[in-house]
C-alpha positions in Angstrom: 25.1 -12.9 -30.8 25.3 -9.3 -31.9 29.0 -8.9 -31.8 32.2 -10.8 -30.9 35.1 -8.8 -29.6 38.6 -10.2 -30.4 41.7 -9.1 -28.7 42.5 -11.1 -25.5 45.1 -13.9 -25.8 43.3 -16.1 -23.2 39.9 -16.7 -21.6 37.9 -13.7 -20.5 36.9 -13.9 -16.8 34.9 -10.7 -16.2 33.0 -8.2 -18.3 31.2 -5.0 -17.2 29.7 -1.9 -18.9 31.0 1.7 -18.3 28.2 3.9 -16.8 27.5 5.6 -20.2 27.0 2.2 -21.8 29.3 3.2 -24.7 32.2 1.0 -23.6 32.7 -2.5 -22.2 35.6 -3.4 -19.9 36.9 -7.0 -19.8 39.4 -8.9 -17.7 41.3 -11.9 -18.9 43.6 -14.8 -18.0 46.1 -13.1 -20.3 46.9 -10.7 -17.4 45.2 -7.7 -19.1 42.1 -5.5 -18.9 40.7 -4.1 -22.1 38.2 -1.4 -22.9 36.0 -1.9 -26.0 33.9 0.6 -27.9 30.4 -0.9 -28.1 29.6 0.8 -31.5 32.6 -0.5 -33.4 33.8 -3.4 -31.3 37.4 -2.0 -31.3 39.7 -2.2 -28.3 40.4 1.4 -27.4 42.5 0.9 -24.2 44.5 -1.9 -22.6 45.6 -1.8 -18.9 48.6 -3.9 -18.0 50.4 -4.5 -14.7 49.0 -7.6 -13.1 51.4 -10.5 -13.0 48.8 -13.3 -13.2 45.2 -14.0 -14.3 42.9 -11.0 -13.8 39.8 -12.4 -12.2 37.4 -9.5 -12.1 37.2 -5.8 -13.1 34.6 -3.3 -11.9 33.9 0.4 -12.7 33.2 3.0 -10.0 30.0 4.9 -10.1 31.2 7.9 -12.2 33.3 5.8 -14.6 36.6 7.5 -13.7 38.2 4.5 -12.0 38.5 0.7 -12.5 39.3 -1.8 -9.8 40.7 -5.2 -10.7 41.7 -8.3 -8.7 44.0 -11.1 -9.7 45.7 -14.4 -9.0 48.8 -12.4 -8.3 47.2 -11.7 -4.8 46.6 -8.0 -5.5 43.8 -5.6 -6.1 44.6 -2.6 -8.4 42.8 0.7 -8.9 43.3 2.3 -12.3 42.6 5.8 -13.7 40.4 5.2 -16.7 41.6 8.2 -18.7 45.3 7.7 -18.3 45.6 3.9 -17.7 47.7 4.8 -14.6 47.7 2.2 -11.8 46.7 4.6 -8.9 47.0 2.0 -6.2 48.0 -1.6 -5.6 46.7 -3.4 -2.6 49.0 -6.3 -1.7 49.5 -8.8 1.1 46.6 -11.1 0.5 47.3 -14.6 1.5 45.7 -16.1 -1.6 44.3 -15.1 -5.0 41.7 -12.2 -4.9 38.7 -13.6 -6.7 36.2 -10.8 -6.6 35.6 -7.1 -5.6 33.0 -4.5 -5.5 32.8 -0.7 -5.1 30.9 0.6 -2.1 28.1 3.0 -2.9 28.7 6.7 -2.2 26.1 6.5 0.6 28.4 4.1 2.5 31.3 6.6 2.7 30.5 8.1 6.1 30.2 4.6 7.7 33.5 3.5 6.1 35.3 6.6 7.2 34.0 6.2 10.7 35.0 2.5 10.9 38.5 3.4 9.5 39.1 6.1 12.1 37.8 3.8 14.9 40.2 1.1 13.7 43.2 3.4 13.8 42.3 4.6 17.3 42.2 1.0 18.6 45.4 -0.1 16.9 48.5 -0.6 19.2 51.3 1.8 18.4 53.8 0.6 15.8 57.5 0.0 16.2 
């Protein structure tokens, strides 16, 4: 063991490195996400907003956004620099256990599928 990082108040459920490898991001049953500086082991940011256990956290390709999922049945997207919750995706029927960012190369296919989906949707009320 090279270093132990102290700061969460409960079990850690997920850990990932930022793209520059200078920081680690962790998710915990204490309902928080924390960012740790690798060189010092200090917690430099804490992201709060989930109402239950945060199951997983993942960083997008350029390191500007975090995505987290939780037992509160939501997925959240966070701006790394400001700690702002940019988006909350709700209405899951059960806990959200895992997540992944799609690679940039998948963007055209996702956009095409999304536009096809809205064309095939019946008109709303």
